[in-house]
ZAVEX-877194 format. One record per residue (C-alpha): residue number from 0; x, y, z. Coordinates in steps of 0.1 Angstrom, whole numbers, plus 5000, padded with zeros to 4 digits. Layout:
% ZAVEX-877194
(NUM,(X,Y,Z));
...
This chain:
% ZAVEX-877194
(0,(9928,6548,7771));
(1,(9898,6560,7791));
(2,(9885,6533,7816));
(3,(9852,6539,7836));
(4,(9861,6512,7860));
(5,(9890,6531,7873));
(6,(9864,6560,7881));
(7,(9838,6536,7898));
(8,(9848,6546,7935));
(9,(9846,6583,7929));
(10,(9812,6579,7912));
(11,(9800,6558,7939));
(12,(9814,6584,7967));
(13,(9796,6612,7948));
(14,(9764,6591,7945));
(15,(9764,6588,7983));
(16,(9771,6624,7988));
(17,(9740,6635,7966));
(18,(9718,6610,7984));
(19,(9728,6623,8017));
(20,(9724,6656,8009));
(21,(9692,6651,7994));
(22,(9680,6634,8027));
(23,(9697,6659,8048));
(24,(9685,6690,8032));
(25,(9650,6704,8042));
(26,(9630,6731,8030));
(27,(9601,6745,8048));
(28,(9576,6773,8036));
(29,(9568,6804,8056));
(30,(9536,6788,8068));
(31,(9551,6755,8083));
(32,(9574,6746,8113));
(33,(9592,6715,8117));
(34,(9595,6699,8153));
(35,(9631,6681,8152));
(36,(9636,6649,8173));
(37,(9671,6635,8176));
(38,(9672,6600,8189));
(39,(9637,6604,8203));
(40,(9646,6635,8222));
(41,(9631,6671,8216));
(42,(9660,6695,8200));
(43,(9636,6723,8188));
(44,(9615,6738,8163));
(45,(9632,6744,8127));
(46,(9620,6766,8098));
(47,(9608,6783,8077));
(48,(9637,6781,8051));
(49,(9665,6759,8043));
(50,(9682,6736,8070));
(51,(9702,6704,8075));
(52,(9694,6672,8096));
(53,(9712,6640,8103));
(54,(9697,6611,8082));
(55,(9688,6583,8105));
(56,(9693,6600,8137));
(57,(9669,6631,8133));
(58,(9632,6628,8127));
(59,(9613,6660,8114));
(60,(9576,6666,8118));
(61,(9559,6691,8098));
(62,(9534,6712,8116));
(63,(9511,6740,8097));
(64,(9506,6772,8112));
(65,(9476,6781,8089));
(66,(9441,6785,8105));
(67,(9424,6752,8102));
(68,(9385,6753,8096));
(69,(9370,6719,8110));
(70,(9333,6713,8104));
(71,(9317,6695,8136));
(72,(9292,6670,8122));
(73,(9257,6672,8132));
(74,(9252,6664,8169));
(75,(9219,6650,8182));
(76,(9215,6673,8215));
(77,(9188,6675,8239));
(78,(9183,6711,8250));
(79,(9173,6719,8290));
(80,(9136,6723,8280));
(81,(9138,6684,8267));
(82,(9138,6691,8230));
(83,(9159,6673,8207));
(84,(9176,6689,8180));
(85,(9206,6684,8155));
(86,(9233,6709,8157));
(87,(9264,6713,8135));
(88,(9292,6740,8139));
(89,(9323,6751,8125));
(90,(9356,6756,8144));
(91,(9385,6778,8134));
(92,(9417,6770,8151));
(93,(9455,6771,8146));
(94,(9486,6759,8161));
(95,(9505,6785,8182));
(96,(9533,6765,8196));
(97,(9542,6733,8174));
(98,(9566,6714,8199));
(99,(9534,6713,8223));
(100,(9511,6702,8195));
(101,(9537,6672,8190));
(102,(9547,6664,8224));
(103,(9517,6670,8246));
(104,(9490,6652,8224));
(105,(9490,6622,8200));
(106,(9470,6639,8173));
(107,(9460,6674,8180));
(108,(9434,6674,8149));
(109,(9419,6642,8161));
(110,(9419,6655,8197));
(111,(9404,6690,8189));
(112,(9377,6673,8169));
(113,(9365,6650,8196));
(114,(9367,6679,8221));
(115,(9347,6701,8199));
(116,(9320,6674,8197));
(117,(9316,6668,8235));
(118,(9318,6704,8243));
(119,(9292,6714,8218));
(120,(9268,6685,8233));
(121,(9276,6696,8267));
(122,(9269,6734,8263));
(123,(9238,6733,8244));
(124,(9224,6708,8266));
(125,(9223,6735,8293));
(126,(9202,6762,8274));
(127,(9167,6762,8264));
(128,(9157,6760,8226));
(129,(9145,6797,8225));
(130,(9182,6810,8240));
(131,(9194,6787,8213));
(132,(9177,6802,8187));
(133,(9177,6839,8197));
(134,(9215,6841,8217));
(135,(9236,6822,8191));
(136,(9265,6847,8194));
(137,(9266,6844,8236));
(138,(9266,6807,8229));
(139,(9293,6809,8202));
(140,(9314,6828,8224));
(141,(9310,6805,8255));
(142,(9318,6776,8233));
(143,(9349,6793,8218));
(144,(9363,6800,8256));
(145,(9357,6764,8267));
(146,(9374,6750,8238));
(147,(9404,6776,8237));
(148,(9409,6769,8277));
(149,(9412,6732,8268));
(150,(9434,6729,8239));
(151,(9458,6760,8252));
(152,(9480,6730,8270));
(153,(9482,6714,8234));
(154,(9496,6747,8217));
(155,(9461,6753,8198));
(156,(9445,6784,8198));
(157,(9406,6783,8189));
(158,(9400,6816,8172));
(159,(9363,6812,8164));
(160,(9333,6791,8168));
(161,(9301,6793,8149));
(162,(9270,6773,8154));
(163,(9260,6765,8116));
(164,(9228,6747,8115));
(165,(9199,6738,8139));
(166,(9174,6710,8125));
(167,(9142,6712,8146));
(168,(9118,6683,8145));
(169,(9086,6690,8124));
(170,(9060,6695,8152));
(171,(9083,6719,8168));
(172,(9086,6739,8134));
(173,(9050,6739,8136));
(174,(9044,6749,8173));
(175,(9071,6778,8164));
(176,(9051,6789,8134));
(177,(9020,6791,8152));
(178,(9038,6810,8180));
(179,(9049,6835,8156));
(180,(9017,6840,8138));
(181,(9000,6844,8173));
(182,(9026,6872,8181));
(183,(9021,6890,8149));
(184,(8982,6890,8157));
(185,(8989,6905,8190));
(186,(9013,6934,8178));
(187,(8986,6940,8152));
(188,(8959,6944,8176));
(189,(8980,6967,8198));
(190,(8990,6988,8171));
(191,(8955,6992,8160));
(192,(8944,6998,8197));
(193,(8970,7025,8201));
(194,(8959,7041,8169));
(195,(8924,7044,8182));
(196,(8935,7057,8214));
(197,(8956,7085,8195));
(198,(8928,7093,8174));
(199,(8901,7095,8202));
(200,(8927,7118,8220));
(201,(8930,7140,8189));
(202,(8892,7143,8181));
(203,(8889,7152,8220));
(204,(8913,7181,8218));
(205,(8896,7192,8184));
(206,(8862,7191,8201));
(207,(8876,7212,8229));
(208,(8889,7239,8205));
(209,(8857,7241,8186));
(210,(8836,7244,8216));
(211,(8858,7274,8227));
(212,(8859,7290,8192));
(213,(8825,7287,8174));
(214,(8841,7302,8141));
(215,(8866,7271,8137));
(216,(8833,7251,8134));
(217,(8820,7273,8109));
(218,(8852,7273,8086));
(219,(8852,7234,8092));
(220,(8816,7234,8079));
(221,(8826,7253,8049));
(222,(8857,7232,8041));
(223,(8833,7202,8044));
(224,(8810,7217,8016));
(225,(8840,7222,7994));
(226,(8850,7187,7997));
(227,(8816,7172,7988));
(228,(8813,7198,7960));
(229,(8845,7185,7944));
(230,(8832,7149,7946));
(231,(8810,7141,7914));
(232,(8778,7132,7931));
(233,(8744,7133,7917));
(234,(8729,7144,7952));
(235,(8744,7166,7976));
(236,(8730,7170,8010));
(237,(8739,7203,8027));
(238,(8739,7203,8065));
(239,(8722,7233,8081));
(240,(8740,7245,8111));
(241,(8718,7248,8144));
(242,(8730,7285,8146));
(243,(8711,7297,8117));
(244,(8678,7281,8126));
(245,(8681,7288,8165));
(246,(8669,7327,8163));
(247,(8638,7312,8145));
(248,(8633,7286,8172));
(249,(8637,7314,8200));
(250,(8611,7336,8177));
(251,(8586,7310,8178));
(252,(8588,7299,8212));
(253,(8585,7335,8222));
(254,(8550,7336,8202));
């Protein structure tokens, strides 16, 4: 007769084996690594794939190798020319050496975020407002180099930094709008003056050519008459060239 109590030790042993394997087997995807600590000492980095650990002895800390996009909250920054602005940014970084990210710093995500905030205020406080608005790519590169230099010992690589938003005070926005309007008016006046200069130069060249070639003046006169005749005018005035009446003036003077 079958008695289940006779098989209890075997079932108990099988349950222990299953529990041991479930706690000992670890599977890590391609984008993760596991920093293995055995009795508090660093053993190495494991993954990706399937591997075993010793339950109760080993401790596995998962670290992602994917690029992290961290948004720096708006920071109150006083620029070099004493203008207070709110600036936010986005930082892209990833872990390159998992063992350093766990051993060298307590929380690399929190440390990187705090470092990015202080660096953002420090760097932007050394530039003028005009440079902040016009040379954003240069500032982004400088921020990236400083952050990457400081996070390198943590095994973290800062790939890119982008200044996201720059909020200006209302009075500063009005001042910039007036400056832009004055600049547009200046450009319009310069363009108008350059056009007048080019027109005067062309007129002077035309006058010199007409003075040398009287026939060209007569052709121009005929062209003008053609243009006047094309218009639907009730009255047409024909200018008489001085050459046509000059001979009559000469004869009357001799008489």
